[in-house]
SERO-4910 file (N, C-alpha, C, O; in steps of 0.05 Angstrom, whole numbers):
BEGIN
 pado doro    nc1    nc2    nc3   cac1   cac2   cac3    cc1    cc2    cc3    oc1    oc2    oc3
  Met    A  -1058    602   -431  -1056    626   -447  -1067    621   -475  -1071    640   -491
  Arg    A  -1072    597   -482  -1081    591   -510  -1109    603   -514  -1116    609   -537
  Arg    A  -1124    607   -493  -1151    618   -497  -1155    645   -484  -1177    654   -479
  Thr    A  -1133    658   -479  -1134    685   -467  -1125    705   -488  -1104    702   -500
  Phe    A  -1141    725   -492  -1135    745   -512  -1141    773   -500  -1157    776   -482
  Thr    A  -1127    793   -510  -1137    820   -505  -1160    824   -526  -1161    809   -545
  Leu    A  -1177    843   -521  -1199    848   -540  -1188    854   -568  -1198    845   -588
  Arg    A  -1167    870   -568  -1156    878   -594  -1143    855   -608  -1144    853   -633
  Glu    A  -1130    837   -593  -1118    814   -606  -1139    796   -617  -1137    786   -640
  Leu    A  -1160    791   -602  -1182    774   -612  -1195    785   -637  -1200    771   -656
  Ala    A  -1199    811   -637  -1211    824   -661  -1192    821   -685  -1201    815   -707
  Arg    A  -1166    825   -681  -1147    823   -703  -1147    794   -713  -1147    790   -738
  Leu    A  -1146    775   -695  -1145    747   -704  -1171    738   -716  -1171    721   -734
  Ala    A  -1193    748   -706  -1220    741   -717  -1222    749   -746  -1236    736   -762
  Gln    A  -1209    771   -754  -1210    779   -782  -1196    760   -800  -1201    760   -824
  Gly    A  -1178    743   -789  -1165    723   -805  -1180    697   -808  -1173    679   -822
  Val    A  -1202    695   -793  -1219    671   -794  -1240    675   -816  -1255    695   -815
  Gly    A  -1242    657   -835  -1261    660   -857  -1289    660   -847  -1295    645   -828
  Pro    A  -1307    675   -860  -1335    676   -851  -1349    649   -851  -1367    644   -834
  Gly    A  -1341    631   -868  -1353    604   -869  -1342    585   -848  -1352    563   -846
  Ala    A  -1322    593   -834  -1309    575   -815  -1325    572   -789  -1322    553   -775
  Leu    A  -1343    591   -784  -1359    590   -760  -1386    578   -766  -1398    583   -787
  Pro    A  -1396    562   -748  -1422    549   -752  -1445    569   -749  -1442    590   -737
  Ala    A  -1467    562   -761  -1491    577   -756  -1499    572   -727  -1493    551   -716
  Gly    A  -1511    592   -715  -1520    588   -688  -1523    615   -674  -1523    636   -687
  Thr    A  -1525    614   -648  -1528    639   -633  -1501    653   -632  -1480    641   -637
  Pro    A  -1502    679   -626  -1476    693   -623  -1458    680   -603  -1434    679   -607
  Ala    A  -1469    670   -581  -1452    656   -561  -1439    631   -572  -1416    626   -567
  Glu    A  -1454    616   -588  -1443    592   -600  -1421    599   -621  -1400    586   -622
  Arg    A  -1426    620   -636  -1407    629   -656  -1381    639   -642  -1359    634   -652
  Leu    A  -1385    654   -621  -1362    664   -606  -1345    641   -594  -1321    642   -595
  Ala    A  -1359    622   -583  -1345    598   -572  -1329    584   -594  -1307    574   -589
  Ala    A  -1340    582   -618  -1326    569   -640  -1303    586   -650  -1284    575   -660
  Leu    A  -1305    612   -647  -1284    630   -656  -1259    627   -640  -1237    629   -651
  Ile    A  -1261    621   -614  -1237    622   -597  -1215    603   -607  -1192    612   -610
  Pro    A  -1220    577   -611  -1198    560   -621  -1188    568   -649  -1165    565   -655
  Leu    A  -1206    578   -665  -1198    586   -692  -1180    611   -691  -1161    613   -706
  Ala    A  -1187    629   -674  -1170    653   -670  -1143    645   -658  -1123    656   -667
  Ala    A  -1143    627   -639  -1118    618   -627  -1100    606   -648  -1075    609   -647
  Ala    A  -1112    592   -667  -1096    579   -688  -1083    600   -707  -1064    593   -721
  Gln    A  -1094    624   -707  -1083    645   -724  -1058    658   -712  -1044    672   -726
  Arg    A  -1053    653   -687  -1030    665   -674  -1004    656   -688  -1001    633   -694
  Gly    A   -987    676   -692   -962    670   -705   -962    669   -735   -941    668   -748
  Leu    A   -986    670   -748   -987    669   -777   -983    696   -789   -974    698   -812
  Ser    A   -988    717   -775   -983    744   -785   -964    757   -765   -963    749   -741
  Gly    A   -950    777   -773   -930    788   -756   -934    816   -746   -914    831   -745
  Pro    A   -958    825   -740   -962    852   -730   -949    855   -703   -946    836   -687
  Asp    A   -941    879   -697   -930    886   -671   -951    880   -649   -973    891   -650
  Gln    A   -943    863   -630   -962    857   -608   -970    881   -592   -990    882   -579
  Gly    A   -953    902   -593   -960    927   -580   -986    939   -591   -999    955   -577
  Asp    A   -993    932   -615  -1018    941   -627  -1042    930   -613  -1064    940   -616
  Asp    A  -1038    908   -598  -1060    895   -584  -1065    908   -556  -1085    903   -544
  Asp    A  -1046    923   -547  -1049    936   -521  -1067    960   -522  -1072    972   -543
  Val    A  -1078    967   -498  -1095    990   -495  -1084   1007   -473  -1074    996   -453
  Val    A  -1085   1032   -476  -1076   1050   -454  -1093   1045   -429  -1117   1041   -431
  Asp    A  -1079   1044   -406  -1093   1040   -381  -1102   1067   -370  -1085   1083   -363
  Pro    A  -1128   1072   -368  -1137   1098   -360  -1139   1102   -329  -1145   1123   -320
  Tyr    A  -1134   1080   -314  -1138   1082   -285  -1123   1105   -273  -1099   1108   -277
  Gly    A  -1137   1122   -259  -1126   1145   -246  -1121   1169   -265  -1112   1190   -256
  Gly    A  -1129   1165   -290  -1125   1187   -309  -1149   1205   -311  -1169   1202   -296
  Asn    A  -1147   1224   -329  -1168   1243   -332  -1188   1233   -353  -1185   1211   -364
  Asp    A  -1208   1249   -358  -1229   1241   -377  -1218   1236   -405  -1228   1218   -419
  Ala    A  -1198   1251   -413  -1187   1248   -440  -1173   1220   -442  -1175   1208   -463
  Leu    A  -1161   1211   -421  -1148   1185   -422  -1168   1162   -423  -1165   1143   -437
  Tyr    A  -1190   1166   -408  -1212   1146   -410  -1224   1145   -438  -1230   1124   -448
  Gln    A  -1227   1168   -450  -1238   1170   -477  -1218   1156   -497  -1227   1142   -515
  Arg    A  -1193   1160   -493  -1173   1147   -510  -1175   1117   -508  -1174   1103   -528
  Ser    A  -1177   1107   -483  -1180   1078   -479  -1205   1068   -493  -1205   1047   -506
  Phe    A  -1227   1082   -489  -1253   1074   -502  -1249   1074   -532  -1258   1055   -545
  Asp    A  -1237   1094   -543  -1233   1096   -572  -1215   1073   -583  -1219   1065   -606
  Glu    A  -1197   1063   -566  -1180   1041   -575  -1196   1015   -573  -1190    997   -589
  Leu    A  -1214   1012   -555  -1229    987   -551  -1253    985   -570  -1260    963   -578
  Leu    A  -1266   1007   -576  -1291   1006   -591  -1289    991   -618  -1306    974   -624
  Pro    A  -1268    996   -634  -1267    981   -659  -1264    951   -655  -1275    935   -671
  Ala    A  -1250    943   -635  -1246    914   -629  -1273    901   -621  -1280    880   -630
  Val    A  -1288    915   -604  -1314    905   -595  -1333    903   -619  -1349    885   -621
  Thr    A  -1331    923   -637  -1348    923   -661  -1342    899   -679  -1361    885   -688
  Val    A  -1317    893   -683  -1309    870   -700  -1318    844   -687  -1329    827   -701
  Ile    A  -1313    841   -661  -1320    816   -648  -1350    812   -648  -1360    790   -653
  Gly    A  -1365    833   -644  -1394    832   -645  -1404    824   -673  -1423    808   -675
  Ala    A  -1392    835   -693  -1400    829   -721  -1395    800   -727  -1411    787   -740
  Val    A  -1372    790   -719  -1365    762   -724  -1385    743   -709  -1394    723   -720
  Ala    A  -1391    750   -684  -1409    734   -668  -1437    733   -679  -1451    713   -678
  Arg    A  -1446    756   -690  -1473    757   -702  -1474    743   -729  -1495    734   -737
  Gly    A  -1451    742   -742  -1451    730   -769  -1461    749   -789  -1462    742   -813
***
């Protein structure tokens, strides 16, 4: 579980990793370097872990799928920005 994150948790923890902490390199290399640094951030801040959950749209209507997408998009944006440097 040390290397397993929800997307929202990884995005939240990635924001606590300083920009200079990740090496120069490809986005894949930067993302690989981010994982242990993000894991080290666990427990340092006390946000409600429920904030890391995403609504499960399975079997729902289009509005529920849109809500799930809207919850995930900011996290994907943050992770992508960190990986690109």
